[in-house]
N, CA, C and O atoms as CSV, one atom per row, in Angstrom:
chain,resi,resn,atom,element,x,y,z
A,1,MET,N,N,4.064,36.133,14.039
A,1,MET,CA,C,4.208,34.727,14.634
A,1,MET,C,C,3.414,33.581,13.957
A,1,MET,O,O,2.253,33.487,13.558
A,2,SER,N,N,4.855,32.452,13.985
A,2,SER,CA,C,4.303,31.448,13.128
A,2,SER,C,C,2.823,31.173,13.533
A,2,SER,O,O,2.126,32.187,13.548
A,3,ARG,N,N,2.295,30.179,13.815
A,3,ARG,CA,C,1.641,29.182,13.259
A,3,ARG,C,C,2.243,27.543,14.435
A,3,ARG,O,O,3.277,26.904,14.241
A,4,ARG,N,N,1.589,27.374,15.144
A,4,ARG,CA,C,2.900,26.309,15.577
A,4,ARG,C,C,2.109,24.653,15.219
A,4,ARG,O,O,1.852,24.489,16.411
A,5,GLY,N,N,1.801,23.944,14.859
A,5,GLY,CA,C,2.008,22.508,15.152
A,5,GLY,C,C,2.171,21.830,15.219
A,5,GLY,O,O,3.234,21.727,15.830
A,6,VAL,N,N,1.625,20.585,14.852
A,6,VAL,CA,C,2.935,18.779,14.500
A,6,VAL,C,C,2.704,18.672,13.242
A,6,VAL,O,O,1.544,18.851,12.872
A,7,CYS,N,N,3.714,18.362,12.278
A,7,CYS,CA,C,4.277,17.200,11.261
A,7,CYS,C,C,4.566,15.510,11.926
A,7,CYS,O,O,5.276,15.010,12.798
A,8,ARG,N,N,3.827,15.171,11.197
A,8,ARG,CA,C,4.336,13.690,11.976
A,8,ARG,C,C,4.460,12.891,10.749
A,8,ARG,O,O,3.959,12.840,9.626
A,9,LEU,N,N,5.773,12.001,11.796
A,9,LEU,CA,C,6.252,10.797,11.112
A,9,LEU,C,C,5.776,9.578,10.908
A,9,LEU,O,O,6.207,8.674,11.624
A,10,ALA,N,N,4.937,9.331,10.043
A,10,ALA,CA,C,4.519,7.821,10.041
A,10,ALA,C,C,5.543,7.010,10.781
A,10,ALA,O,O,6.742,7.223,10.603
A,11,ALA,N,N,5.022,5.899,11.772
A,11,ALA,CA,C,6.020,4.238,11.914
A,11,ALA,C,C,6.114,4.153,10.563
A,11,ALA,O,O,5.328,4.292,9.625
A,12,HIS,N,N,7.647,3.804,10.730
A,12,HIS,CA,C,8.478,2.505,9.854
A,12,HIS,C,C,9.732,2.192,10.254
A,12,HIS,O,O,10.272,2.997,11.012
A,13,ASP,N,N,10.436,1.052,9.877
A,13,ASP,CA,C,11.735,0.040,10.101
A,13,ASP,C,C,10.921,-0.618,11.646
A,13,ASP,O,O,11.791,-0.805,12.497
A,14,ASP,N,N,9.805,-0.909,12.049
A,14,ASP,CA,C,9.834,-1.201,13.481
A,14,ASP,C,C,9.731,-0.024,14.047
A,14,ASP,O,O,8.968,-0.148,15.006
A,15,HIS,N,N,10.105,1.052,13.949
A,15,HIS,CA,C,9.976,2.441,14.833
A,15,HIS,C,C,8.467,2.887,14.957
A,15,HIS,O,O,7.490,2.548,14.289
A,16,PRO,N,N,8.607,3.922,16.226
A,16,PRO,CA,C,6.498,4.822,16.492
A,16,PRO,C,C,7.069,5.428,15.766
A,16,PRO,O,O,8.280,5.593,15.622
A,17,GLY,N,N,5.381,6.186,14.739
A,17,GLY,CA,C,5.661,7.171,14.293
A,17,GLY,C,C,5.877,8.606,15.489
A,17,GLY,O,O,5.147,8.594,16.481
A,18,VAL,N,N,6.665,9.520,15.355
A,18,VAL,CA,C,6.251,10.146,16.293
A,18,VAL,C,C,5.437,12.134,15.528
A,18,VAL,O,O,5.202,12.507,14.379
A,19,GLU,N,N,5.307,12.724,16.666
A,19,GLU,CA,C,4.777,13.862,16.377
A,19,GLU,C,C,6.337,15.000,16.222
A,19,GLU,O,O,7.396,14.630,16.731
A,20,ILE,N,N,6.244,16.220,15.540
A,20,ILE,CA,C,7.658,16.670,16.016
A,20,ILE,C,C,6.899,18.278,15.314
A,20,ILE,O,O,6.440,18.544,14.203
A,21,SER,N,N,7.090,19.221,16.799
A,21,SER,CA,C,6.900,20.552,16.560
A,21,SER,C,C,7.536,21.020,15.700
A,21,SER,O,O,8.735,21.238,15.526
A,22,LEU,N,N,6.320,21.224,14.952
A,22,LEU,CA,C,6.830,22.229,13.441
A,22,LEU,C,C,5.015,22.917,12.533
A,22,LEU,O,O,3.851,22.549,12.693
A,23,PRO,N,N,5.597,23.924,11.701
A,23,PRO,CA,C,4.122,24.671,11.497
A,23,PRO,C,C,3.802,22.753,10.840
A,23,PRO,O,O,4.484,21.797,10.472
A,24,ALA,N,N,2.541,23.053,11.007
A,24,ALA,CA,C,1.241,22.075,10.199
A,24,ALA,C,C,1.235,22.361,9.153
A,24,ALA,O,O,1.247,21.540,8.236
A,25,ARG,N,N,1.207,24.164,8.937
A,25,ARG,CA,C,0.818,24.256,7.013
A,25,ARG,C,C,2.061,23.321,5.999
A,25,ARG,O,O,1.957,23.044,4.804
A,26,HIS,N,N,3.259,22.965,6.982
A,26,HIS,CA,C,4.388,23.074,6.532
A,26,HIS,C,C,4.535,20.845,6.208
A,26,HIS,O,O,5.475,20.061,6.073
A,27,GLN,N,N,2.959,20.720,6.228
A,27,GLN,CA,C,3.551,18.926,6.110
A,27,GLN,C,C,3.410,18.569,5.234
A,27,GLN,O,O,3.150,17.365,5.240
A,28,ALA,N,N,3.454,19.240,3.872
A,28,ALA,CA,C,3.807,18.993,3.028
A,28,ALA,C,C,4.611,18.456,2.478
A,28,ALA,O,O,4.574,17.396,1.854
A,29,ALA,N,N,5.927,19.593,2.788
A,29,ALA,CA,C,6.738,19.858,2.129
A,29,ALA,C,C,8.190,18.745,3.888
A,29,ALA,O,O,9.374,18.894,4.188
A,30,PHE,N,N,7.475,18.167,4.230
A,30,PHE,CA,C,7.978,17.634,5.709
A,30,PHE,C,C,7.717,16.111,5.091
A,30,PHE,O,O,8.500,15.161,5.104
A,31,ASP,N,N,6.086,16.190,4.429
A,31,ASP,CA,C,6.630,14.684,3.904
A,31,ASP,C,C,7.516,13.797,2.136
A,31,ASP,O,O,7.833,12.653,1.812
A,32,LEU,N,N,7.558,14.798,1.664
A,32,LEU,CA,C,8.537,15.211,0.648
A,32,LEU,C,C,9.770,14.994,0.957
A,32,LEU,O,O,10.357,14.151,0.278
A,33,GLY,N,N,10.324,15.506,1.774
A,33,GLY,CA,C,11.922,15.432,2.856
A,33,GLY,C,C,11.752,13.469,2.832
A,33,GLY,O,O,12.569,12.715,2.304
A,34,VAL,N,N,10.388,13.015,3.606
A,34,VAL,CA,C,10.982,11.564,4.571
A,34,VAL,C,C,10.909,10.974,3.126
A,34,VAL,O,O,11.895,10.304,2.818
A,35,ASN,N,N,9.657,11.126,1.917
A,35,ASN,CA,C,9.555,10.370,1.049
A,35,ASN,C,C,11.101,10.264,0.153
A,35,ASN,O,O,11.728,9.258,-0.177
A,36,CYS,N,N,11.415,11.756,-0.081
A,36,CYS,CA,C,12.901,11.255,-0.360
A,36,CYS,C,C,13.569,10.728,-0.395
A,36,CYS,O,O,14.115,10.125,-1.319
A,37,ALA,N,N,13.891,10.862,1.587
A,37,ALA,CA,C,15.145,9.915,2.038
A,37,ALA,C,C,14.610,8.485,2.335
A,37,ALA,O,O,15.283,7.742,3.050
A,38,GLN,N,N,13.500,8.098,1.847
A,38,GLN,CA,C,12.683,6.961,1.539
A,38,GLN,C,C,13.596,6.332,0.035
A,38,GLN,O,O,14.206,5.269,-0.076
A,39,ALA,N,N,13.395,7.464,-1.020
A,39,ALA,CA,C,13.703,6.378,-1.606
A,39,ALA,C,C,15.123,6.932,-2.168
A,39,ALA,O,O,15.779,6.535,-3.132
A,40,TRP,N,N,15.253,7.462,-1.703
A,40,TRP,CA,C,17.122,6.801,-1.455
A,40,TRP,C,C,17.183,5.612,-0.653
A,40,TRP,O,O,17.271,4.533,-1.239
A,41,LEU,N,N,17.158,5.639,0.245
A,41,LEU,CA,C,17.071,4.798,1.198
A,41,LEU,C,C,16.851,3.149,0.090
A,41,LEU,O,O,17.657,2.233,-0.074
A,42,GLU,N,N,15.739,3.294,-0.365
A,42,GLU,CA,C,15.137,1.918,-1.003
A,42,GLU,C,C,15.956,1.353,-2.880
A,42,GLU,O,O,16.007,0.330,-3.563
A,43,ASN,N,N,16.446,2.819,-2.966
A,43,ASN,CA,C,17.200,2.618,-4.468
A,43,ASN,C,C,18.402,2.450,-4.652
A,43,ASN,O,O,19.160,3.386,-4.906
A,44,PRO,N,N,18.908,0.782,-4.517
A,44,PRO,CA,C,20.145,-0.179,-4.963
A,44,PRO,C,C,21.544,1.119,-5.200
A,44,PRO,O,O,22.423,1.244,-4.348
A,45,ASN,N,N,21.509,1.870,-6.329
A,45,ASN,CA,C,22.148,3.101,-6.636
A,45,ASN,C,C,22.052,4.816,-6.153
A,45,ASN,O,O,21.853,5.897,-6.706
A,46,PRO,N,N,22.275,4.399,-5.039
A,46,PRO,CA,C,21.645,5.684,-4.765
A,46,PRO,C,C,21.955,7.216,-5.514
A,46,PRO,O,O,21.328,8.203,-5.900
A,47,GLY,N,N,23.427,6.679,-5.436
A,47,GLY,CA,C,24.254,8.389,-5.615
A,47,GLY,C,C,24.069,9.070,-4.443
A,47,GLY,O,O,23.086,9.075,-3.702
A,48,TRP,N,N,25.055,9.611,-4.355
A,48,TRP,CA,C,25.300,10.784,-3.693
A,48,TRP,C,C,23.994,11.157,-2.101
A,48,TRP,O,O,23.014,11.725,-2.584
A,49,LEU,N,N,23.847,11.005,-0.796
A,49,LEU,CA,C,22.689,11.738,-0.399
A,49,LEU,C,C,22.617,13.626,-0.471
A,49,LEU,O,O,21.943,14.577,-0.867
A,50,TRP,N,N,23.576,13.324,0.076
A,50,TRP,CA,C,23.547,15.243,-0.202
A,50,TRP,C,C,22.911,15.279,-1.301
A,50,TRP,O,O,21.732,15.604,-1.160
A,51,ALA,N,N,23.415,14.959,-2.907
A,51,ALA,CA,C,22.781,15.695,-4.315
A,51,ALA,C,C,21.133,15.217,-3.662
A,51,ALA,O,O,20.660,16.009,-2.847
A,52,GLY,N,N,20.483,14.249,-3.932
A,52,GLY,CA,C,19.404,13.688,-3.945
A,52,GLY,C,C,18.602,15.059,-2.936
A,52,GLY,O,O,17.946,16.047,-3.265
A,53,MET,N,N,18.956,14.627,-1.900
A,53,MET,CA,C,18.677,16.064,0.077
A,53,MET,C,C,18.430,17.713,-1.502
A,53,MET,O,O,17.422,18.381,-1.727
A,54,LEU,N,N,19.500,17.759,-2.038
A,54,LEU,CA,C,19.837,19.909,-1.978
A,54,LEU,C,C,18.163,19.885,-3.286
A,54,LEU,O,O,17.203,20.652,-3.221
A,55,VAL,N,N,18.414,18.557,-4.479
A,55,VAL,CA,C,17.624,18.780,-5.718
A,55,VAL,C,C,16.474,19.217,-5.862
A,55,VAL,O,O,15.898,19.735,-6.819
A,56,GLU,N,N,15.998,18.830,-4.240
A,56,GLU,CA,C,14.640,18.164,-4.017
A,56,GLU,C,C,14.604,19.699,-2.976
A,56,GLU,O,O,13.965,20.421,-3.741
A,57,ARG,N,N,14.857,20.444,-1.926
A,57,ARG,CA,C,14.412,21.403,-1.542
A,57,ARG,C,C,14.671,22.164,-2.130
A,57,ARG,O,O,15.312,22.939,-1.420
A,58,ASP,N,N,14.591,22.572,-3.196
A,58,ASP,CA,C,15.727,23.789,-3.532
A,58,ASP,C,C,14.696,24.436,-4.521
A,58,ASP,O,O,14.654,25.526,-5.090
A,59,LEU,N,N,13.512,22.832,-4.493
A,59,LEU,CA,C,12.499,23.726,-5.465
A,59,LEU,C,C,11.467,23.790,-4.156
A,59,LEU,O,O,10.294,23.531,-4.427
A,60,LEU,N,N,11.716,24.046,-3.029
A,60,LEU,CA,C,10.296,24.458,-2.571
A,60,LEU,C,C,11.574,26.433,-2.451
A,60,LEU,O,O,12.701,26.922,-2.382
A,61,LYS,N,N,9.627,26.751,-2.539
A,61,LYS,CA,C,9.387,28.019,-2.413
A,61,LYS,C,C,10.574,28.693,-1.530
A,61,LYS,O,O,11.747,29.018,-1.713
A,62,SER,N,N,9.674,28.723,-0.522
A,62,SER,CA,C,10.264,29.583,1.620
A,62,SER,C,C,11.663,28.688,1.862
A,62,SER,O,O,12.426,27.887,1.323
A,63,GLU,N,N,11.429,29.378,2.979
A,63,GLU,CA,C,12.378,29.021,3.618
A,63,GLU,C,C,12.629,27.889,5.052
A,63,GLU,O,O,13.298,26.984,5.552
A,64,PRO,N,N,11.171,29.069,5.204
A,64,PRO,CA,C,10.444,27.577,6.797
A,64,PRO,C,C,9.739,26.164,5.533
A,64,PRO,O,O,9.510,25.061,6.028
A,65,ALA,N,N,9.545,26.321,4.411
A,65,ALA,CA,C,9.286,25.217,4.006
A,65,ALA,C,C,10.204,24.793,3.369
A,65,ALA,O,O,9.800,23.730,2.898
A,66,ARG,N,N,11.545,25.023,2.950
A,66,ARG,CA,C,12.978,24.365,3.595
A,66,ARG,C,C,13.805,22.915,4.655
A,66,ARG,O,O,14.351,21.819,4.778
A,67,ARG,N,N,13.265,24.149,5.150
A,67,ARG,CA,C,13.970,23.525,6.609
A,67,ARG,C,C,12.796,22.606,7.432
A,67,ARG,O,O,13.125,21.686,8.180
A,68,THR,N,N,11.432,22.975,7.195
A,68,THR,CA,C,10.503,21.768,7.003
A,68,THR,C,C,11.076,20.294,6.656
A,68,THR,O,O,11.445,19.298,7.278
A,69,PHE,N,N,10.913,20.809,5.022
A,69,PHE,CA,C,11.567,19.775,4.444
A,69,PHE,C,C,13.019,18.598,5.180
A,69,PHE,O,O,12.908,17.378,5.067
A,70,ASP,N,N,14.408,19.318,5.966
A,70,ASP,CA,C,15.562,18.265,5.530
A,70,ASP,C,C,14.673,17.834,7.168
A,70,ASP,O,O,14.963,16.766,7.708
A,71,VAL,N,N,13.776,18.635,7.722
A,71,VAL,CA,C,13.971,17.706,9.359
A,71,VAL,C,C,13.266,16.325,8.722
A,71,VAL,O,O,13.615,15.157,8.893
A,72,GLY,N,N,11.984,16.936,7.809
A,72,GLY,CA,C,11.642,15.451,7.011
A,72,GLY,C,C,12.585,14.529,6.877
A,72,GLY,O,O,12.713,13.504,7.546
A,73,PHE,N,N,13.301,14.942,5.925
A,73,PHE,CA,C,14.237,14.068,5.375
A,73,PHE,C,C,15.437,13.624,6.303
A,73,PHE,O,O,15.996,12.558,6.043
A,74,LEU,N,N,15.784,14.249,7.179
A,74,LEU,CA,C,16.737,13.238,7.978
A,74,LEU,C,C,15.672,12.535,9.139
A,74,LEU,O,O,15.744,11.327,9.361
A,75,SER,N,N,14.686,13.404,9.852
A,75,SER,CA,C,14.130,12.187,10.712
A,75,SER,C,C,13.488,10.821,9.809
A,75,SER,O,O,13.013,10.016,10.611
A,76,ARG,N,N,13.414,10.573,9.049
A,76,ARG,CA,C,13.710,9.627,7.776
A,76,ARG,C,C,14.565,8.576,7.908
A,76,ARG,O,O,14.498,7.371,8.151
A,77,LEU,N,N,15.662,9.675,7.596
A,77,LEU,CA,C,17.378,9.035,8.050
A,77,LEU,C,C,16.994,7.652,9.666
A,77,LEU,O,O,16.892,6.469,9.988
A,78,HIS,N,N,16.919,9.530,10.256
A,78,HIS,CA,C,16.823,8.536,11.887
A,78,HIS,C,C,16.544,7.504,11.948
A,78,HIS,O,O,17.128,6.421,11.989
A,79,GLN,N,N,15.515,7.870,11.956
A,79,GLN,CA,C,14.458,6.172,12.075
A,79,GLN,C,C,15.593,5.113,11.383
A,79,GLN,O,O,16.239,4.274,12.012
A,80,ARG,N,N,15.648,5.305,10.301
A,80,ARG,CA,C,16.387,4.357,9.289
A,80,ARG,C,C,17.598,3.520,10.316
A,80,ARG,O,O,17.555,2.302,10.143
A,81,LEU,N,N,18.442,3.888,11.134
A,81,LEU,CA,C,19.719,4.489,11.933
A,81,LEU,C,C,19.604,3.501,12.997
A,81,LEU,O,O,20.210,2.444,13.173
A,82,ARG,N,N,18.543,4.173,13.776
A,82,ARG,CA,C,17.913,3.631,14.848
A,82,ARG,C,C,17.965,2.159,14.907
A,82,ARG,O,O,17.332,1.512,14.073
A,83,SER,N,N,18.679,1.558,15.840
A,83,SER,CA,C,17.733,0.018,16.052
A,83,SER,C,C,16.359,0.658,17.504
A,83,SER,O,O,16.432,1.527,18.374
A,84,PRO,N,N,15.512,-0.101,17.188
A,84,PRO,CA,C,14.005,0.489,18.056
A,84,PRO,C,C,14.569,-0.158,18.808
A,84,PRO,O,O,15.498,-0.955,18.937
A,85,GLY,N,N,13.280,0.702,19.643
A,85,GLY,CA,C,13.531,0.851,21.361
A,85,GLY,C,C,14.616,1.932,21.715
A,85,GLY,O,O,14.558,2.173,22.921
A,86,GLU,N,N,15.906,2.907,20.862
A,86,GLU,CA,C,16.892,3.583,20.839
A,86,GLU,C,C,15.797,4.846,21.036
A,86,GLU,O,O,16.294,5.873,21.496
A,87,GLY,N,N,14.769,4.867,20.821
A,87,GLY,CA,C,13.936,6.485,20.399
A,87,GLY,C,C,15.031,7.346,19.240
A,87,GLY,O,O,14.715,8.451,18.798
């Protein structure tokens, strides 16, 4: 049985940080997903979003780490897309 914990998404774009119930041992994979999404958001010519996501996530060895990467990646995009105060 996997030990549950939290992965932390830092505050950004006028949104508060959030704790997401995921195995804490995958915080590095979560952060990699967040950072990958942030790099895509900051690049003026980022290319295809899905391509950048898949290339990076495929470098992770385990499926749980890949899923945690996905959550981090999508959580950062969600932060950017939502207006402050919408949740």
